[in-house]
C-alpha positions in Angstrom: -40.6 -9.5 19.6 -36.8 -8.2 19.1 -35.8 -6.3 16.2 -32.5 -6.7 14.5 -30.7 -4.0 12.4 -29.4 -5.4 9.5 -25.9 -4.8 8.4 -25.8 -3.6 4.9 -21.9 -2.8 4.9 -21.0 -6.6 4.6 -18.2 -6.7 2.0 -17.4 -3.1 1.7 -14.0 -1.3 2.1 -13.1 0.6 5.1 -13.7 4.3 4.7 -13.2 7.2 7.2 -13.3 10.7 5.5 -12.8 9.6 2.4 -9.7 7.6 2.7 -10.3 3.8 1.7 -8.6 0.5 2.6 -4.8 0.5 2.8 -4.5 4.5 3.2 -6.3 4.6 6.3 -3.8 2.2 7.4 -0.9 4.1 6.2 -2.6 7.4 7.6 -3.0 6.1 11.1 0.7 4.3 11.2 2.3 7.4 10.2 0.5 9.6 12.7 1.6 7.2 15.4 5.0 6.9 14.0 5.5 10.7 14.2 3.9 10.9 17.8 6.1 8.5 19.0 9.3 10.1 17.3 8.0 13.7 18.8 8.0 12.1 22.2 11.3 10.5 22.0 12.9 13.6 21.0 11.3 15.6 23.8 12.4 13.1 26.3 15.9 13.2 24.7 16.0 17.1 25.5 15.6 18.4 22.0 13.9 22.1 22.2 10.3 21.8 22.3 10.1 24.5 19.3 11.8 21.9 17.3 9.7 19.1 18.6 6.6 21.2 17.8 7.8 22.0 14.2 8.8 18.3 13.4 5.4 16.9 15.0 3.2 19.8 12.9 5.4 19.6 9.8 5.4 15.8 9.6 1.9 15.3 10.1 0.8 18.0 7.5 3.2 16.3 5.1 1.7 13.2 6.1 -1.9 13.9 5.7 -1.3 15.7 2.3 0.6 12.6 0.8 -2.1 10.2 2.2 -5.1 12.2 0.5 -3.2 12.9 -2.5 -2.4 9.1 -3.3 -5.6 8.3 -2.4 -7.5 10.6 -5.3 -4.4 9.6 -7.6 -4.6 6.0 -7.1 -8.0 4.8 -5.7 -9.1 2.1 -3.6 -6.5 -0.6 -5.1 -3.9 1.2 -7.0 -1.1 0.8 -4.8 -1.4 -2.9 -4.8 -1.8 -2.6 -8.7 1.5 -0.5 -8.9 3.1 -3.1 -6.5 2.0 -6.1 -8.6 3.2 -4.2 -11.9 6.8 -4.0 -10.6 7.1 -7.5 -10.0 6.1 -8.6 -13.6 9.0 -8.5 -16.3 8.8 -6.0 -19.0 9.6 -8.4 -21.4 10.5 -12.2 -21.6 14.3 -12.9 -22.8 14.4 -16.1 -25.0 18.2 -17.3 -25.3 17.4 -20.8 -27.1 17.6 -20.9 -30.7 14.2 -20.7 -32.7 14.5 -23.9 -34.2 14.4 -25.6 -30.8 11.1 -24.3 -30.0 9.5 -25.3 -33.5 10.9 -28.8 -33.4 8.5 -31.4 -31.9 9.8 -33.9 -29.5 9.4 -37.4 -30.7 7.8 -39.6 -28.0 9.3 -43.1 -27.4 6.5 -45.5 -27.2 7.4 -48.6 -25.1 5.1 -51.8 -25.9 
């Protein structure tokens, strides 16, 4: 008889060493971008010390910023901040107040 393992992580967010959800993708994409930048600079003839400094400095800054954002905002924090920026702070009402209070008379066609 076959035995099957049950996946108990269904519906959970992706997590890798404390990074959750979108922070993991920001982290991976940032490291890939820094790698490509360093490779292009090296192939263009930039000094290898400058390439090493930019690669190490950029990746350490990326790691620090990603983990601090993850700690500060949590799993859905960046999405909440983005949604908050799209909503207006207040609603502008330029029509006179009596116009809002007046009820519209419906004409009945018989």
